[in-house]
A tleap script that builds the chain and sets N, CA, C and O, in Angstrom:
source leaprc.protein.ff14SB
mol = sequence {
  NMET MET ASN LEU GLY PHE THR ILE GLY VAL
  LEU GLY VAL LEU ILE LEU SER HIE ALA ALA
  TYR SER THR ILE GLN TYR ARG GLY LEU LEU
  LYS ILE VAL GLU GLU GLU PHE SER GLY PRO
  PRO MET THR VAL VAL LEU GLU LEU LEU PHE
  GLY LEU VAL LEU CYS LEU TRP ALA ALA LEU
  SER VAL PRO GLY LYS PHE ILE SER ILE HIE
  PRO ASP SER ASP ASP ASN ARG ILE VAL SER
  LEU PRO ASP ASN LEU ASP PHE MET ILE PHE
  ASN HIE ARG GLY LYS VAL LEU GLN PRO ASP
  THR GLY MET LYS LEU LYS CCYS
}
set mol.1.N position { 6.146 14.913 13.263 }
set mol.1.CA position { 5.157 13.871 13.469 }
set mol.1.C position { 5.310 13.254 14.856 }
set mol.1.O position { 4.323 12.852 15.473 }
set mol.2.N position { 6.559 13.179 15.351 }
set mol.2.CA position { 6.766 12.553 16.647 }
set mol.2.C position { 6.196 13.415 17.764 }
set mol.2.O position { 5.655 12.879 18.731 }
set mol.3.N position { 6.304 14.735 17.657 }
set mol.3.CA position { 5.741 15.607 18.689 }
set mol.3.C position { 4.230 15.494 18.733 }
set mol.3.O position { 3.640 15.508 19.814 }
set mol.4.N position { 3.597 15.381 17.580 }
set mol.4.CA position { 2.147 15.231 17.525 }
set mol.4.C position { 1.736 13.898 18.153 }
set mol.4.O position { 0.774 13.851 18.920 }
set mol.5.N position { 2.444 12.830 17.840 }
set mol.5.CA position { 2.130 11.526 18.415 }
set mol.5.C position { 2.318 11.509 19.922 }
set mol.5.O position { 1.510 10.927 20.645 }
set mol.6.N position { 3.376 12.141 20.395 }
set mol.6.CA position { 3.624 12.197 21.830 }
set mol.6.C position { 2.539 13.005 22.533 }
set mol.6.O position { 2.078 12.624 23.610 }
set mol.7.N position { 2.132 14.114 21.930 }
set mol.7.CA position { 1.072 14.943 22.507 }
set mol.7.C position { -0.240 14.181 22.569 }
set mol.7.O position { -0.965 14.261 23.560 }
set mol.8.N position { -0.543 13.447 21.516 }
set mol.8.CA position { -1.779 12.668 21.498 }
set mol.8.C position { -1.702 11.550 22.538 }
set mol.8.O position { -2.716 11.221 23.154 }
set mol.9.N position { -0.538 10.967 22.746 }
set mol.9.CA position { -0.374 9.949 23.775 }
set mol.9.C position { -0.603 10.504 25.170 }
set mol.9.O position { -1.264 9.870 25.993 }
set mol.10.N position { -0.062 11.678 25.438 }
set mol.10.CA position { -0.271 12.316 26.738 }
set mol.10.C position { -1.746 12.648 26.923 }
set mol.10.O position { -2.292 12.462 28.010 }
set mol.11.N position { -2.393 13.139 25.870 }
set mol.11.CA position { -3.824 13.438 25.929 }
set mol.11.C position { -4.631 12.165 26.199 }
set mol.11.O position { -5.589 12.191 26.971 }
set mol.12.N position { -4.248 11.055 25.567 }
set mol.12.CA position { -4.931 9.782 25.800 }
set mol.12.C position { -4.791 9.315 27.236 }
set mol.12.O position { -5.752 8.821 27.826 }
set mol.13.N position { -3.593 9.466 27.809 }
set mol.13.CA position { -3.377 9.074 29.204 }
set mol.13.C position { -4.194 9.963 30.138 }
set mol.13.O position { -4.753 9.479 31.122 }
set mol.14.N position { -4.266 11.255 29.836 }
set mol.14.CA position { -5.072 12.159 30.661 }
set mol.14.C position { -6.561 11.799 30.584 }
set mol.14.O position { -7.265 11.851 31.592 }
set mol.15.N position { -7.032 11.437 29.400 }
set mol.15.CA position { -8.435 11.043 29.247 }
set mol.15.C position { -8.716 9.757 30.007 }
set mol.15.O position { -9.759 9.636 30.650 }
set mol.16.N position { -7.793 8.785 29.943 }
set mol.16.CA position { -7.967 7.548 30.708 }
set mol.16.C position { -7.957 7.817 32.213 }
set mol.16.O position { -8.719 7.201 32.959 }
set mol.17.N position { -7.107 8.720 32.654 }
set mol.17.CA position { -7.061 9.070 34.077 }
set mol.17.C position { -8.354 9.744 34.512 }
set mol.17.O position { -8.861 9.476 35.602 }
set mol.18.N position { -8.886 10.615 33.667 }
set mol.18.CA position { -10.148 11.284 33.981 }
set mol.18.C position { -11.290 10.275 34.038 }
set mol.18.O position { -12.168 10.384 34.895 }
set mol.19.N position { -11.289 9.306 33.147 }
set mol.19.CA position { -12.335 8.280 33.162 }
set mol.19.C position { -12.252 7.450 34.446 }
set mol.19.O position { -13.282 7.105 35.025 }
set mol.20.N position { -11.052 7.134 34.887 }
set mol.20.CA position { -10.893 6.385 36.137 }
set mol.20.C position { -11.390 7.219 37.321 }
set mol.20.O position { -12.085 6.703 38.197 }
set mol.21.N position { -11.039 8.486 37.345 }
set mol.21.CA position { -11.491 9.373 38.420 }
set mol.21.C position { -13.013 9.519 38.402 }
set mol.21.O position { -13.643 9.540 39.459 }
set mol.22.N position { -13.603 9.619 37.221 }
set mol.22.CA position { -15.062 9.731 37.105 }
set mol.22.C position { -15.751 8.476 37.618 }
set mol.22.O position { -16.804 8.559 38.251 }
set mol.23.N position { -15.164 7.314 37.348 }
set mol.23.CA position { -15.749 6.065 37.832 }
set mol.23.C position { -15.679 5.986 39.351 }
set mol.23.O position { -16.627 5.533 39.992 }
set mol.24.N position { -14.577 6.418 39.925 }
set mol.24.CA position { -14.444 6.422 41.387 }
set mol.24.C position { -15.457 7.377 42.010 }
set mol.24.O position { -16.077 7.049 43.022 }
set mol.25.N position { -15.627 8.548 41.416 }
set mol.25.CA position { -16.621 9.500 41.910 }
set mol.25.C position { -18.024 8.930 41.800 }
set mol.25.O position { -18.835 9.102 42.711 }
set mol.26.N position { -18.321 8.256 40.700 }
set mol.26.CA position { -19.645 7.677 40.482 }
set mol.26.C position { -19.928 6.596 41.525 }
set mol.26.O position { -21.039 6.513 42.049 }
set mol.27.N position { -18.935 5.777 41.822 }
set mol.27.CA position { -19.127 4.739 42.840 }
set mol.27.C position { -19.337 5.358 44.217 }
set mol.27.O position { -20.132 4.850 45.007 }
set mol.28.N position { -18.639 6.438 44.509 }
set mol.28.CA position { -18.844 7.145 45.779 }
set mol.28.C position { -20.244 7.722 45.879 }
set mol.28.O position { -20.867 7.681 46.939 }
set mol.29.N position { -20.735 8.261 44.770 }
set mol.29.CA position { -22.095 8.806 44.742 }
set mol.29.C position { -23.126 7.705 44.959 }
set mol.29.O position { -24.112 7.902 45.668 }
set mol.30.N position { -22.896 6.550 44.347 }
set mol.30.CA position { -23.829 5.433 44.532 }
set mol.30.C position { -23.830 4.939 45.979 }
set mol.30.O position { -24.869 4.509 46.480 }
set mol.31.N position { -22.695 4.993 46.649 }
set mol.31.CA position { -22.658 4.593 48.058 }
set mol.31.C position { -23.453 5.558 48.920 }
set mol.31.O position { -24.097 5.150 49.887 }
set mol.32.N position { -23.410 6.836 48.569 }
set mol.32.CA position { -24.146 7.837 49.335 }
set mol.32.C position { -25.658 7.613 49.190 }
set mol.32.O position { -26.391 7.689 50.176 }
set mol.33.N position { -26.121 7.340 47.975 }
set mol.33.CA position { -27.558 7.128 47.748 }
set mol.33.C position { -27.954 5.675 47.966 }
set mol.33.O position { -29.106 5.306 47.734 }
set mol.34.N position { -27.012 4.844 48.410 }
set mol.34.CA position { -27.229 3.441 48.756 }
set mol.34.C position { -27.806 2.625 47.601 }
set mol.34.O position { -28.770 1.877 47.767 }
set mol.35.N position { -27.198 2.786 46.434 }
set mol.35.CA position { -27.542 1.973 45.273 }
set mol.35.C position { -26.365 1.057 44.958 }
set mol.35.O position { -25.237 1.326 45.370 }
set mol.36.N position { -26.627 -0.023 44.227 }
set mol.36.CA position { -25.574 -0.976 43.897 }
set mol.36.C position { -24.903 -0.581 42.579 }
set mol.36.O position { -25.558 -0.115 41.646 }
set mol.37.N position { -23.584 -0.776 42.525 }
set mol.37.CA position { -22.811 -0.447 41.319 }
set mol.37.C position { -22.985 -1.562 40.294 }
set mol.37.O position { -22.625 -2.710 40.553 }
set mol.38.N position { -23.532 -1.226 39.139 }
set mol.38.CA position { -23.718 -2.228 38.083 }
set mol.38.C position { -22.771 -1.994 36.912 }
set mol.38.O position { -22.680 -2.831 36.014 }
set mol.39.N position { -22.085 -0.895 36.913 }
set mol.39.CA position { -21.146 -0.574 35.847 }
set mol.39.C position { -21.034 0.929 35.694 }
set mol.39.O position { -21.887 1.676 36.174 }
set mol.40.N position { -19.989 1.368 35.029 }
set mol.40.CA position { -19.826 2.819 34.852 }
set mol.40.C position { -20.850 3.366 33.859 }
set mol.40.O position { -21.390 2.608 33.053 }
set mol.41.N position { -21.121 4.656 33.904 }
set mol.41.CA position { -22.053 5.256 32.946 }
set mol.41.C position { -21.507 5.159 31.518 }
set mol.41.O position { -20.308 4.975 31.310 }
set mol.42.N position { -22.402 5.284 30.548 }
set mol.42.CA position { -22.021 5.150 29.142 }
set mol.42.C position { -21.010 6.224 28.736 }
set mol.42.O position { -20.145 5.968 27.898 }
set mol.43.N position { -21.107 7.412 29.313 }
set mol.43.CA position { -20.146 8.476 28.952 }
set mol.43.C position { -18.725 8.088 29.366 }
set mol.43.O position { -17.762 8.401 28.666 }
set mol.44.N position { -18.601 7.404 30.507 }
set mol.44.CA position { -17.275 6.984 30.965 }
set mol.44.C position { -16.738 5.875 30.068 }
set mol.44.O position { -15.544 5.842 29.769 }
set mol.45.N position { -17.612 4.967 29.636 }
set mol.45.CA position { -17.188 3.895 28.736 }
set mol.45.C position { -16.706 4.476 27.407 }
set mol.45.O position { -15.684 4.046 26.872 }
set mol.46.N position { -17.440 5.448 26.879 }
set mol.46.CA position { -17.022 6.092 25.628 }
set mol.46.C position { -15.708 6.850 25.817 }
set mol.46.O position { -14.860 6.868 24.925 }
set mol.47.N position { -15.552 7.465 26.967 }
set mol.47.CA position { -14.306 8.172 27.277 }
set mol.47.C position { -13.135 7.186 27.354 }
set mol.47.O position { -12.037 7.484 26.883 }
set mol.48.N position { -13.371 6.022 27.943 }
set mol.48.CA position { -12.332 4.990 28.003 }
set mol.48.C position { -11.939 4.514 26.613 }
set mol.48.O position { -10.752 4.372 26.318 }
set mol.49.N position { -12.917 4.268 25.765 }
set mol.49.CA position { -12.623 3.813 24.402 }
set mol.49.C position { -11.860 4.873 23.614 }
set mol.49.O position { -10.922 4.553 22.885 }
set mol.50.N position { -12.261 6.131 23.759 }
set mol.50.CA position { -11.580 7.216 23.054 }
set mol.50.C position { -10.139 7.360 23.542 }
set mol.50.O position { -9.225 7.540 22.737 }
set mol.51.N position { -9.934 7.281 24.856 }
set mol.51.CA position { -8.576 7.345 25.408 }
set mol.51.C position { -7.729 6.164 24.959 }
set mol.51.O position { -6.538 6.317 24.687 }
set mol.52.N position { -8.343 4.982 24.881 }
set mol.52.CA position { -7.625 3.795 24.419 }
set mol.52.C position { -7.180 3.954 22.972 }
set mol.52.O position { -6.045 3.621 22.630 }
set mol.53.N position { -8.062 4.457 22.124 }
set mol.53.CA position { -7.718 4.661 20.708 }
set mol.53.C position { -6.575 5.663 20.584 }
set mol.53.O position { -5.654 5.456 19.793 }
set mol.54.N position { -6.624 6.742 21.355 }
set mol.54.CA position { -5.548 7.743 21.293 }
set mol.54.C position { -4.220 7.149 21.768 }
set mol.54.O position { -3.178 7.403 21.164 }
set mol.55.N position { -4.252 6.365 22.839 }
set mol.55.CA position { -3.010 5.760 23.343 }
set mol.55.C position { -2.449 4.739 22.363 }
set mol.55.O position { -1.235 4.666 22.172 }
set mol.56.N position { -3.318 3.953 21.743 }
set mol.56.CA position { -2.840 2.979 20.754 }
set mol.56.C position { -2.234 3.682 19.546 }
set mol.56.O position { -1.191 3.267 19.040 }
set mol.57.N position { -2.887 4.745 19.084 }
set mol.57.CA position { -2.355 5.476 17.935 }
set mol.57.C position { -0.985 6.075 18.266 }
set mol.57.O position { -0.068 6.048 17.445 }
set mol.58.N position { -0.864 6.609 19.468 }
set mol.58.CA position { 0.425 7.195 19.870 }
set mol.58.C position { 1.493 6.114 20.009 }
set mol.58.O position { 2.648 6.334 19.646 }
set mol.59.N position { 1.117 4.953 20.531 }
set mol.59.CA position { 2.094 3.875 20.710 }
set mol.59.C position { 2.612 3.365 19.374 }
set mol.59.O position { 3.750 2.905 19.287 }
set mol.60.N position { 1.801 3.442 18.349 }
set mol.60.CA position { 2.242 2.985 17.032 }
set mol.60.C position { 2.969 4.063 16.242 }
set mol.60.O position { 3.751 3.744 15.346 }
set mol.61.N position { 2.729 5.325 16.554 }
set mol.61.CA position { 3.342 6.388 15.760 }
set mol.61.C position { 4.600 6.971 16.402 }
set mol.61.O position { 5.472 7.454 15.679 }
set mol.62.N position { 4.727 6.946 17.715 }
set mol.62.CA position { 5.872 7.582 18.376 }
set mol.62.C position { 7.181 6.836 18.138 }
set mol.62.O position { 8.189 7.493 17.879 }
set mol.63.N position { 7.232 5.491 18.210 }
set mol.63.CA position { 8.537 4.826 18.079 }
set mol.63.C position { 9.255 5.105 16.760 }
set mol.63.O position { 10.483 5.030 16.719 }
set mol.64.N position { 8.554 5.417 15.707 }
set mol.64.CA position { 9.221 5.743 14.454 }
set mol.64.C position { 9.076 4.653 13.418 }
set mol.64.O position { 8.198 3.795 13.505 }
set mol.65.N position { 9.960 4.706 12.432 }
set mol.65.CA position { 9.899 3.792 11.298 }
set mol.65.C position { 10.430 2.412 11.694 }
set mol.65.O position { 11.445 2.300 12.380 }
set mol.66.N position { 9.735 1.376 11.257 }
set mol.66.CA position { 10.205 0.020 11.493 }
set mol.66.C position { 11.361 -0.281 10.541 }
set mol.66.O position { 11.343 0.146 9.387 }
set mol.67.N position { 12.359 -1.012 11.021 }
set mol.67.CA position { 13.519 -1.366 10.223 }
set mol.67.C position { 13.379 -2.819 9.798 }
set mol.67.O position { 12.942 -3.665 10.578 }
set mol.68.N position { 13.748 -3.096 8.577 }
set mol.68.CA position { 13.634 -4.444 8.044 }
set mol.68.C position { 14.585 -5.392 8.759 }
set mol.68.O position { 15.699 -5.013 9.121 }
set mol.69.N position { 14.135 -6.633 8.961 }
set mol.69.CA position { 14.989 -7.631 9.605 }
set mol.69.C position { 15.472 -8.681 8.618 }
set mol.69.O position { 16.171 -9.616 9.009 }
set mol.70.N position { 15.117 -8.546 7.359 }
set mol.70.CA position { 15.566 -9.501 6.352 }
set mol.70.C position { 17.066 -9.341 6.123 }
set mol.70.O position { 17.557 -8.215 6.045 }
set mol.71.N position { 17.802 -10.448 6.013 }
set mol.71.CA position { 19.260 -10.350 5.904 }
set mol.71.C position { 19.733 -9.696 4.606 }
set mol.71.O position { 20.818 -9.115 4.573 }
set mol.72.N position { 18.943 -9.780 3.547 }
set mol.72.CA position { 19.371 -9.220 2.269 }
set mol.72.C position { 18.881 -7.789 2.055 }
set mol.72.O position { 19.064 -7.231 0.973 }
set mol.73.N position { 18.267 -7.198 3.061 }
set mol.73.CA position { 17.702 -5.865 2.924 }
set mol.73.C position { 18.798 -4.803 2.916 }
set mol.73.O position { 19.818 -4.947 3.591 }
set mol.74.N position { 18.579 -3.741 2.152 }
set mol.74.CA position { 19.539 -2.634 2.099 }
set mol.74.C position { 19.478 -1.754 3.341 }
set mol.74.O position { 20.407 -0.994 3.615 }
set mol.75.N position { 18.370 -1.859 4.102 }
set mol.75.CA position { 18.202 -1.017 5.279 }
set mol.75.C position { 18.930 -1.552 6.510 }
set mol.75.O position { 18.989 -0.869 7.532 }
set mol.76.N position { 19.476 -2.744 6.432 }
set mol.76.CA position { 20.145 -3.330 7.603 }
set mol.76.C position { 21.403 -2.563 7.940 }
set mol.76.O position { 22.122 -2.080 7.065 }
set mol.77.N position { 21.644 -2.467 9.218 }
set mol.77.CA position { 22.877 -1.818 9.655 }
set mol.77.C position { 23.973 -2.885 9.778 }
set mol.77.O position { 23.680 -4.077 9.872 }
set mol.78.N position { 25.187 -2.462 9.776 }
set mol.78.CA position { 26.303 -3.394 9.834 }
set mol.78.C position { 26.460 -3.880 11.273 }
set mol.78.O position { 26.549 -3.082 12.206 }
set mol.79.N position { 26.491 -5.184 11.432 }
set mol.79.CA position { 26.672 -5.780 12.753 }
set mol.79.C position { 28.047 -6.425 12.767 }
set mol.79.O position { 28.378 -7.218 11.886 }
set mol.80.N position { 28.838 -6.086 13.762 }
set mol.80.CA position { 30.182 -6.653 13.844 }
set mol.80.C position { 30.362 -7.305 15.214 }
set mol.80.O position { 29.659 -6.986 16.173 }
set mol.81.N position { 31.301 -8.206 15.277 }
set mol.81.CA position { 31.618 -8.851 16.533 }
set mol.81.C position { 32.381 -7.885 17.425 }
set mol.81.O position { 33.077 -6.998 16.932 }
set mol.82.N position { 32.255 -8.053 18.728 }
set mol.82.CA position { 33.015 -7.173 19.627 }
set mol.82.C position { 34.511 -7.446 19.511 }
set mol.82.O position { 34.931 -8.528 19.099 }
set mol.83.N position { 35.294 -6.460 19.876 }
set mol.83.CA position { 36.742 -6.599 19.807 }
set mol.83.C position { 37.260 -7.632 20.794 }
set mol.83.O position { 38.233 -8.328 20.506 }
set mol.84.N position { 36.627 -7.741 21.948 }
set mol.84.CA position { 37.071 -8.670 22.975 }
set mol.84.C position { 36.179 -9.907 22.922 }
set mol.84.O position { 35.018 -9.848 23.326 }
set mol.85.N position { 36.706 -11.021 22.431 }
set mol.85.CA position { 35.927 -12.242 22.277 }
set mol.85.C position { 35.946 -13.111 23.534 }
set mol.85.O position { 35.454 -14.239 23.501 }
set mol.86.N position { 36.505 -12.612 24.648 }
set mol.86.CA position { 36.573 -13.392 25.882 }
set mol.86.C position { 35.192 -13.685 26.464 }
set mol.86.O position { 35.025 -14.677 27.173 }
set mol.87.N position { 34.208 -12.847 26.180 }
set mol.87.CA position { 32.893 -13.015 26.774 }
set mol.87.C position { 31.953 -13.847 25.911 }
set mol.87.O position { 30.796 -14.035 26.285 }
set mol.88.N position { 32.405 -14.342 24.786 }
set mol.88.CA position { 31.576 -15.185 23.925 }
set mol.88.C position { 31.761 -16.640 24.369 }
set mol.88.O position { 32.852 -17.198 24.258 }
set mol.89.N position { 30.678 -17.245 24.873 }
set mol.89.CA position { 30.735 -18.597 25.416 }
set mol.89.C position { 29.861 -19.499 24.553 }
set mol.89.O position { 28.675 -19.235 24.358 }
set mol.90.N position { 30.464 -20.566 24.040 }
set mol.90.CA position { 29.714 -21.493 23.197 }
set mol.90.C position { 29.471 -22.832 23.886 }
set mol.90.O position { 28.670 -23.635 23.406 }
set mol.91.N position { 30.140 -23.078 24.989 }
set mol.91.CA position { 29.964 -24.321 25.724 }
set mol.91.C position { 29.126 -24.003 26.962 }
set mol.91.O position { 29.665 -23.627 28.003 }
set mol.92.N position { 27.800 -24.157 26.845 }
set mol.92.CA position { 26.910 -23.816 27.941 }
set mol.92.C position { 25.812 -24.867 28.057 }
set mol.92.O position { 25.747 -25.789 27.243 }
set mol.93.N position { 24.960 -24.738 29.047 }
set mol.93.CA position { 23.949 -25.753 29.323 }
set mol.93.C position { 22.814 -25.773 28.296 }
set mol.93.O position { 21.940 -26.634 28.392 }
set mol.94.N position { 22.792 -24.888 27.346 }
set mol.94.CA position { 21.767 -24.889 26.313 }
set mol.94.C position { 21.831 -26.117 25.427 }
set mol.94.O position { 20.828 -26.486 24.818 }
set mol.95.N position { 22.988 -26.759 25.341 }
set mol.95.CA position { 23.103 -27.950 24.498 }
set mol.95.C position { 22.298 -29.116 25.064 }
set mol.95.O position { 21.977 -30.045 24.323 }
set mol.96.N position { 21.964 -29.097 26.347 }
set mol.96.CA position { 21.151 -30.146 26.954 }
set mol.96.C position { 19.701 -30.034 26.474 }
set mol.96.O position { 18.986 -31.036 26.438 }
set mol.97.N position { 19.271 -28.856 26.115 }
set mol.97.CA position { 17.886 -28.615 25.731 }
set mol.97.C position { 17.617 -28.832 24.247 }
set mol.97.O position { 16.539 -28.481 23.768 }
set mol.98.N position { 18.551 -29.393 23.519 }
set mol.98.CA position { 18.348 -29.614 22.091 }
set mol.98.C position { 17.246 -30.643 21.877 }
set mol.98.O position { 17.223 -31.671 22.555 }
set mol.99.N position { 16.330 -30.383 20.942 }
set mol.99.CA position { 15.262 -31.359 20.696 }
set mol.99.C position { 15.816 -32.614 20.030 }
set mol.99.O position { 16.771 -32.552 19.256 }
set mol.100.N position { 15.210 -33.734 20.339 }
set mol.100.CA position { 15.631 -35.006 19.768 }
set mol.100.C position { 14.956 -35.183 18.418 }
set mol.100.O position { 13.841 -35.701 18.356 }
set mol.101.N position { 15.598 -34.771 17.348 }
set mol.101.CA position { 15.015 -34.858 16.005 }
set mol.101.C position { 15.559 -36.025 15.214 }
set mol.101.O position { 15.168 -36.218 14.063 }
set mol.102.N position { 16.444 -36.804 15.791 }
set mol.102.CA position { 17.011 -37.943 15.105 }
set mol.102.C position { 18.255 -37.589 14.315 }
set mol.102.O position { 18.874 -38.462 13.707 }
set mol.103.N position { 18.632 -36.314 14.316 }
set mol.103.CA position { 19.844 -35.908 13.603 }
set mol.103.C position { 21.013 -35.944 14.577 }
set mol.103.O position { 20.861 -35.635 15.759 }
set mol.104.N position { 22.160 -36.318 14.076 }
set mol.104.CA position { 23.369 -36.370 14.886 }
set mol.104.C position { 24.207 -35.132 14.618 }
set mol.104.O position { 24.300 -34.668 13.482 }
set mol.105.N position { 24.805 -34.611 15.652 }
set mol.105.CA position { 25.711 -33.480 15.514 }
set mol.105.C position { 27.091 -33.986 15.147 }
set mol.105.O position { 27.525 -35.031 15.630 }
set mol.106.N position { 27.784 -33.239 14.286 }
set mol.106.CA position { 29.159 -33.559 13.946 }
set mol.106.C position { 30.063 -32.949 14.996 }
set mol.106.O position { 30.073 -31.730 15.166 }
set mol.107.N position { 30.809 -33.754 15.691 }
set mol.107.CA position { 31.695 -33.221 16.737 }
set mol.107.C position { 33.136 -33.344 16.343 }
set mol.107.O position { 34.019 -32.947 17.102 }
savepdb mol mol.pdb
quit
């Protein structure tokens, strides 16, 4: 499934690139015939939408399965503290940014 999603993503990017190139060519043609650019042709707009749908589908399918973030879930992986606790700092300037909720901290 991942190879199919990746292939569709590459195809979507190629379609978006072709739509951009077609728009640039169309604007060049309008300059030659001395007409004003009012927007890309409908075929380019449809090509952009189709490329966007393919890229969105690939972006949602390629990363894989979402993992639960609930603490009681069976799918959670084991998280442990590092062996060297020297880099864990609890006294930092973040304590200045605490909201004033009327609660007192126990020190």
